[in-house]
VEXNUNU-419562 format. One record per residue (C-alpha): residue in three letters; x, z, y. Coordinates in steps of 0.001 Angstrom, whole numbers, plus 524288, in hexadecimal, padded with zeros to 5 digits. Each point is the difference from the previous one (the first is absolute). Layout:
REM residues N
ALAXZY...
END
This chain:
REM residues 309
METD0DB8A045AD539FPRO7F98B7FDC880CACVAL7F2A2807F180051GLU7F5C97F73980697PHE7F8DC8069980B03TRP7F244800C67F9E4GLN80638807577F48BLEU803D380A54808EAPRO7F72780CEF7FC30THR7F2E47FEB48070EPRO8024C80BD880A7FLEU80C6B7F9678037CCYS7FBAE7F2C980154SER7F47B8040280795GLY807558078B80866VAL809727F5AD803FCTHR7F3DA7F7048031BTHR7F98180923807B6LEU80BB18035E80815LEU802387F1E6802C6ALA7F0F47FD67804DBSER7FE6980C6B80641TYR80A44800D880A92ARG802FF7F59A80927LEU80E447FEC97F9BCARG80A8B7FA85809A3LYS80B487FF637F758LEU801637FE8D7F022GLU809B37FFC07F700ILE7FED37FB637F23CASN80A3E801307F394TRP7F8A97FA987F46CASP802747F7E37F3AEPHE7F1997FA6F7FDE0GLY8026E7FA647F38FTHR7F5617F6327FC1CASP7F8098052780A50THR7FEC47F68880BEEASP7F4D48040580731ALA8021680D87801ABLEU80A657FEAE80B78LEU7F4E87F6C58063BTYR7F52380A297FE3CMET80A23809B48066BLEU802287F91E80B4ASER7F26E7FBCB80383LEU7FCD780F24801C7CYS807C48005580B68SER800EC7F1E78041CTHR7F9B08014780DA5SER8093380B3C803CCLEU80D377FFE87F948LYS80B457FC6880958SER80C2D801917F7D9LEU8008B7FD417F177THR80C69802FE7F6E0LEU7FF9E7F9FD7F1D7ARG80AF88055F7F88AASP801F77FB3C7F19EVAL7F35C7FA877FF0DARG7FD847F6487F54ATHR7F61C7FA747F5BEALA803BB7F8D97F3A9TYR7FB1E7F2C080564ARG807E97F68A8056FLEU7FB9F7F5F580BF0GLY801907F51C7F54BASP7F5FF804917F710THR7F3F97F9D98038AASP7F8CC7FFEB7F38FGLU7FFDA80F297FF8EMET7FEEF801A080E36PRO7F3DB8091680225GLY7F6DA7FD6480B2BLEU80443806CF80A7CSER7FA898006180E49ALA8087E8006A80C80ILE7FFF780B32808FDTHR8034C8006280E5DLEU806B980B9980551GLY7FD367FCE280D64ALA806DB80A92807B2LEU80C1E801337F7B5SER80D017FC4780866ASN80A718056E7F70DLEU800297FC137F2B5SER80C778037E7F72CLEU801E17FAD67F1DEVAL80A3A805A87F804ARG802647F9D17F252VAL7F27B7FB657FF51ASN7FAF87F7917F61AHIS7F1567FECF7FF9ALEU7F6D47F55E7FFC7ALA7F7658031D80A7DILE80B958008C80846ASP806387F3337FA89ALA7F2B57F8D380107ALA7FE6D8049980CFELEU7F339806E47FCF9VAL8045D80A1780B3AGLN7FD7C7FA1480EA1CYS80680805D98087BPRO7FD117F7BC80D64ASN8041980AB4809CDLEU80D69802397F95FLYS80B00803498098ESER80ACD8045D7F689LEU8052D7FC7F7F2ADTHR8095E806177F704THR8027E7F8D57F2F6HIS807607FD397F5E2ILE805F97F19C7FE16PHE7FE7C7FA4A7F235GLY805617F40D7F97CASP80E607F9BC7FD6DMET808EE7F6F08045AALA7FE947F68B7F687GLY7FAC67F60180A44ASP7F2038009F7F7F8THR7F74F7FF8380BEBGLU7F4348062F7F6B7LEU8089780C0180018ALA802857FFC980DB3TRP7FAA280CF980842THR7F66F7FBE080BC3LEU7F95C80824809C7PRO7F29D803817F94APRO7F51F7F926803A6TYR7F8D380C80804A2VAL809128006480A15PRO7FB127FCB880DF0SER807A07F72A80B32GLU8000280D1080758LEU80876806317F7D2GLU80A648074C80927GLU80959807E47F615LEU8053A7FC7C7F360HIS807E9808777F7B6LEU8070B7F8B27F425LEU80500807277F36AVAL808507F7AA7F9C0GLY80A767FDD57F523TYR80D9A7F628800A7PHE7F91F7F5FC7F7EBASN7F2577FF86806E8PRO7FE807F25A805F3THR7FDC07FE2F80E1CPRO7F30C8033180304TYR7F4B47F585804A4PHE7F8F18038B80C9AALA7F3D67FABF803E0GLU7FFD27F55B80B7FSER7F80F8086C808BDVAL8052280EBB7FE9DARG8062D8053D80D40LEU808D580B717FC96SER804E98088580A0DALA80795809597F75FLEU8086E7FDA97F22BGLU805ED809537F6CDILE806C87FBFC7F3CCASP8048B80AA87F7A7MET808767F9347F4CDARG8060C807277F323ILE80CAD7F7D37FB1DSER80641803277F21FGLN80C517F9337FCD0ALA7FD747F4C180B20PRO80D927F92180391THR800658038280E52VAL7F8B3805A780AF8ALA7FFC87F21D80585HIS7F54A7FBDF7F5F6PHE7F77680A1C805F9SER802FD7FA8680E9DLYS7FCA77F2B47FB31TRP7F31E804117F9A1VAL7FBEE8073F80C01LYS802B27F43B80885ASP7F7E97F5AE7F7CBCYS7F48980AD58002AILE80090800BE80EB0ASP8009F7F0927FF7AALA7F3F17FEE87F8B9LEU7F8F48053A8096CPRO7F6CC7F7CF8083EPHE800FE8075A80BD4PRO80E828065E800EBGLU802038001580DB3LEU7F3A280A5080025LEU80712809FA7F783ARG8026480B9A8091DARG805C280A107F671LEU808577FE847F374THR8033580A547F74CLEU80A3B7FCEE7F2BEASN8031880A9E7F5C6ILE809CC7FC107F597ARG803B9806C87F405SER809017FA407F717LEU80601804E07F44DVAL80C637FA4D7F9B7ASN80B6F802917F5A3LEU80C2E804AE8062CHIS806FE7F4237F72EASP7F6A27F657807F4PHE80018806F980D36THR8050B7F71980B75TYR80238806CB80DBFPRO7F50A7FB2280A12GLN807167F5A580918ALA7FA407FD5880D36THR7FD6E7F15E7FABAASP7F602806D47F788PHE7F6CC8025180B27GLU801787F48B80A1EILE7F7C77F6957FA90LEU7F57280B358013ESER80484804C280D98THR800727F2FB80544SER7F1FB7FD567FCC6LEU7FBA580C3C80625ALA8071F7FCBF80BFEARG7F7B67F3AF801B8LEU7F3EA807947FEE9ARG8054C80B07809CEASN803357F4D980918SER7F6017F7047FF93GLY7F3838099C7F972ALA7F9A780C06800FELEU80924807927F6B3LYS804DB80C92807D7HIS80107809CB7F3F9ILE808DF7FDFB7F54DLYS803A180AEA7F669ILE809067FD7F7F3C7ASP803FA808AA7F61DVAL809807FDAA7F530LEU8039E808917F53BILE80A137FAFD7F590THR7FFCE809A07F447VAL80D107FCB37F780ASP7FD70804137F1D6GLN80B3D805F27F870ASP7FF16802367F128LYS8089C808E17F7AATHR80ACB7F8FA80039ASP800E47FEBC80E30VAL806CF80D9780121ASN802857FF2580F28ILE7FD907F66980A4CPRO80CA17F91280357SER8076C806BE80C69ASP7FFDB7F0E9806B0PHE7F2427FE3D7FC86THR7FBD67FE5680DC4THR805D98014F80E97MET7FA9B8057580C13GLY803527F2898060FGLU7F7EB7F9427F6F5VAL7F34680644801B4LYS803117FF4980FD3ASN802A37EF897FE46ILE7F2708002D7F916ARG7FA12801FF80D76ASP805EC7F2338049CGLY7F30F7FB0B7F7BAPHE7F6038068A806FFVAL805CB7FB5680DA1PRO7F5467F59E80323ILE7F5F380A758007CLEU8067680D4A80512GLY7F8138043F80ACDPRO7F5BE8082A80499GLY7F4D2800637F65AVAL808957FEDF7F540ASN8049E80B7A7F63FILE808D97FC8E7F295GLU804928086A7F65BLEU808767FD6C7F47BALA80501808C47F59FILE808107FE487F3C1GLU7FEFE80B667F61DTHR805D8801487F18CARG7F6D7806AA7F52CASP807D18050A7F28ATRP7F9A87FF967F398GLY7FAD380F4F802C9MET7F6D67F8D380BC4VAL80A178088480A6ETHR8013F7F59680BFDVAL80AD68006B80A1CTHR7FED17F97980C6ELEU80B377F75E80296ASP7FF867F93280CB0TRP7F3C28012B809F8MET7FD8A7F70980BEESER7F5FD8010780AEBLEU7FC857F73C80A1BGLY7F785800DA80ABEGLU7FB19803CD80D59GLY8075C80C7F7FF68GLY80D467FA777FD0CASP8083E7FB187F351ARG8029780A797F769PHE809667FFE87F3A7SER80211809DD7F544ARG80896801D87F420
END
């Protein structure tokens, strides 16, 4: 059961608030389940609101939901005027959801995408209202079943990073299409200078299909247009596919893969290969004892193409 902040022993509670108020904190990380206590977070942040430049909230929750208006306490918004870097990892807190923390000078945001792909616009994830149009860097933590995000019409990103975790997705092509749709949703995609994509896919051996060059062509073609007509100069793509064996899969079949196949994947990235582009793709197996073995590996970049098996 969560322990509310004000239920902490008095010396500890007093020590935390004194620390926050006495020093001009520039960096703060909070990892706390606040239970039904919705105002403690706002109070803690208010104590260092003028100096805080970097804030990480990890697994910060309250029992309230944004739609619980009848039970919503009378909370007052605070402004973190110096904050330039905000990271929200598995955060479900009324003060954040209701935009009671204002960040007018925010430059970098890391956040999970919530929602589903059922077509319900009320569940679709949107860029939070406290994010200013001057935001420069966005880092999205997403899953396969998350919808394409909706961006504010005024946001002008120069750097986008996407971390996607896929479990039992049909093919890598689904990731490629999701990323393409995400970039297409940007109001000013031509301003994007740096793109980083990290994909981690876990698939059962019986459902595994070896990646094909065509899986990446739709994404590569889209990125090539940005490289040719926009500011996009730096692209980093890192793909790791883990093939999960169960106890019945004693050995990977000898013809499971070939060196030629991993080299063929390179063709899917041809439209974007060049200066400033680095691509790595690895395929590994994991047995029921959690032991992993790398089967294929490919690295494409300015240092030359490398393949290993």
